[in-house]
C-alpha angles and dihedrals in degrees: 000000000000110000098150140048130184122017126253126234090271092054096253118130115255130221123234112258107229102163095083090054089049091050092047094050089048089053095050089048091051091051091052089050089052090055091053095052108100093195089068121084110270096232088056093046090050091049094051092048093057103030097044095066092038095052090037092056092050091049090043094055092047090053092046099047103033112017106030097087088219121140111282095240089051092048093051094044090048093054093042095049091044095051099030096053091042092055090046090050089049089055095044101042127088108276092241090060097059095091091048089045088059098039102039106011097052096056091047088049095051088049090050089051092054093046092050094045095045097041121079100012088164091065122095116269093249094055091047086054094051090048090051092048094048093047092052091046091057092046100046092035096057091064086055086065095058143072122209113226093186138275129285122231092280093054093251107150119240108216130187131176111285091231098050121099114258117238089254091053092050090050092049093057088069101029114032125201111280119226106195125027111281110239121234120273090265138352090241090055090052094048092048097051119099123185098210119178109336113246089204107012097184149302110026095347139279096331097027087243102109093249121142103199098180134108099295107145126209109277142178111216092193088072103023111022125186120273124226116247100183140334126203137174116253137187121262122276141108096242122129125214132267114208135206140139092004095308136111126212127197145144127248142163123242113178110301094345128087109212137201105206136196121204135186106252093210098050109015090236119146112257097179142331134205114210126196126180102253134111131183127185136158133184101254102048101016125218136342145059118312103200133075123235119246124218121214134156096344096315138099123222118200136176117202124212091253094055103264108145111200135187111200135179103256089215099058112000093247114157116253097173140333134200124196102215096192094050095041101039102030086240120173120232110257115237090246094034129248105321104164112123108218116255119208110205130155091355096307136105111228120199135160110255105175089203133158125273096041095302102138100136124038137189123202127190103260094220101042108017091235113152112252103178146328131219134202112254109150128209136026117312128195098177128079134241110278121211115224136162122219127163094002093303129111112226137179115226120207137172126239135173094273100041138282130343122195112204134190102239094214099054104015093235114153101236093187141352128202139178115205113221094250098033111152108176153226096090112233108164133047125263115233128217113228113195125320099315113019138083130195108214130192107223097211140300107332094344108111140256133272132199114229123197112214122194136166133206107186107305095342118098127199128196125181133168112245095186144339126209138182090196088096114040112171117195109189091325115102124218131223132221124229129169091341095309129106118226117190146104124308089204099297104350126073115244141177120223127189104240092206096057110010091239116144115238098188144349115200139122115074103216102149120238094332139151136241142209123197115229092207102188090049096042090230143117130238103207119195103205120214087244090062097253118133115227135190117214129179119242093233120142092195097059145359113251124179110204098193139290143228135212094251105158133358126230134016112346124187099148121112114249121224130214120207114178108314095337127094119201118199134180146169134176094295112026144026124203136182119213127196108221119220115254094230140325114271 
């Protein structure tokens, strides 16, 4: 039985040293475990997810080649097979799997290498080498059979078989990509349609605060659940809906075309669609637009994930004007794509540009598309401009690398800038105005929130930080405010925080990385769970109470729901559904 390999300096056989390999594998496993822990800051999680396997591999090779005490041929062969077969798998696998191959496949391959080298030491060297090669072929080869559909909010990979059709491919079989805009059903229908005052003009509603201020009555879905009005397939994308005049407007991907689409709110049938040759996709979230279109004065303003800003006629989808932000402003493509939902304020369309020469925020004339002004706001930004009013002045608040900037929408002047103490950009979620002189500000992806007090004496502005808390750490899921309390997601768990003090009242309800709309008249939350379920929760700072749930959508759902009257409209990257909410509980 072979228990030793090379000889020591004294001529005695030495035993392989396994404990460093075990320690390295344990450390890599711990790093992956940290990346899957939602309570930890997202930037930290992502760093551990990528650095853990990379540093682990370097340490593993040092152990294998210099400190394992294995025979020289076995050490060299192990390293060559581990790296060579890994590179071959990277070339042969589906392109989407390469990140998972590194993050998940590499630790498994290192563990398989140790297992093969440690087991069967009594076997001849050639058989041990064959066993090592076979085991690594199985590990690396398994990833070649898969396709990665993305990651969920906890960074868990979502695999499917490589040869199976994607949801988008199945969708396109029935609804192929449209080239030109599809005309309305009839010219008479187009002429007769009037937009009127939008009930839900764009991202997160009339005030961009996730509040449905309509006629929704208190309900108990456990006794009277919502009923489904219609359900339709839809192209991938993380846009929400805008609503006006019985129509719904959103953005979606269809093949190599990025679409702005209009649907009939009563039936879900397609009214028109506008297609542009553009496609954005990344490994975590998949393909499709990220922003939500905005309705204003009979027109629809939409920003595509590749930076194409469009003004369309809401009636027909006809193009009024377009601006290519990447081409015109030398803007870099954000890692998650352009996600800023256009804000129309004081006759200007405000969007994050992230361009060169300090052009981070830009305003275009809403009617003509002419550039009005630009403002420095460095760094990538995945949030949208938020309208606020302080000291009798309407401002647009926007996030930058260094904090918040409040701009005069007419001139583009930076009225004030402020960096909260725990600010960790880029900005992802929306700030919320609280009363006449306060602002609740998310501090970054999974960092926390702060309350700012804003005051004005003549032309002099003052901003101070009242409190900061890590008891509510929104990631890309915004919060709402009701009766001086914040309701939102502390990463993947719903929480309630006192807006006056920042103290948490409760944390309960594991709905993943979901979204929420406040049903203000009812004092209830409609929670869109990451799993696709729709959940009703009471806005009660004293206790958490779930009032029922319904299937809603299936699959990963990060899109914001909307509520217009007594109808909720939900969507994700595959399906859209309309729910009739009960008038009241009996």
